[in-house]
N, C-alpha and C positions, 0 to 999 in steps of 0.2 A: 806213265805215272802222273797223277793229277798234281797241279801246282798247289802248294800249301798257301793258305791265306796269310797275309802279313798281319802280325799282331804287334802292336807298339810295345817297345821295351820300356821298362821302368827301372829305376835303380835296384829294385828287388830282383828282377829277372836278370839283370846284368851281374849282380852279386852271385846269384845261383849258378849262372853259366861260368863265371870266373872260378868258382869252387867246384865245378863239375857235379853239381847237385841235380839229380833227376827231378823233373817236375813236368806237369802237363798243363797245357793251355786250354781254356774253355771259353772261347770267344762267343759273344752274343750281341745282338743289336742293342745299342744304347737307347734308353728311354729316359728323357728328362724327368727328374724327380722320382725315378723308379727305385733307386737305392737298392739296399740289400734285399728287400722284399722281392723286387723284380728279378734280381740276380738269382735268388733261390727258386723262384717260380720257373724261369727259363731253363735253369739247369736241373730242375726236378729234385731239388734238395730242400730239406727242412731249413727255414730261415735261421734257426738256432745254430746250424752248422756253417753258415756263412759268416765270415769275420769281416767286419767293416772297420775302416781306419778313419779316425777323426783327428785332424791336426788342430790343436788348441794352443792357447797361450795364457800365461798368468798375467797379473797386473803390471809386471815389468817387461812384458813381451817376450818372456822366456818360453820357447816352444815346448810342447809335450805331445806325445802321440798316444792316442787312446785306441786300443784294439778291443772290440767287443762283439758279442753275438749280434747277428743281423736283426733279430727281433727285440732287441733291448734299446733303451734310451739312457743317456747319461744325464745325471743331474749335475750341473756346473757348480751349484752350491755345495753339494756333498763332495764332489771331486776337489774343490778348493780346500775344504775342511780337511780332507784326507791327506793332501800334500802340503798343508800348512801355508796356503796362499790366501790372500785377501779375496781374490776373484779369479775366475777362469772363464774364458770365452773362446769361441772359434776364431781361428786366424782368418784374415781376409784371404780370398782365393789366391791372389798373387803371392802372398807371404807363405801360405800353405804349400803352394806349388814349389816355391824356392826351397822350403825345408824338406819336402818329400819327393819332388819330381812327378807327383801324380796330378792328373787332371782333376780339378776340384769341382765337385758337384754340391751345390748348396741345397740342403734339405733340412728344414726345421724339425722334421719328425724324429731325428736322432738326438736332439738336445732339448732339455727343458730346465 
């Protein structure tokens, strides 16, 4: 039997395993600034079907997680208005990693 490639665990996969939820892994080679578009292309999926995770914060540094379709952008002004905040911005990579456990990839194409 062939050895299975190691895929890094995230808090999400740890939670799924702990609750015995079936899931499948779809590893692919990382491309800097590739984002959801690259993921969709490699996996042969419509970018709309890929969910990207953005770790943001409000003016008081309260974190929030934005899940959105891979081919969409978030308007920080509209998001702030919707949640009643003065402003919203992406967290710094080290802060986002602390909140989510994810490797943070900076890509301005998801935010405007």
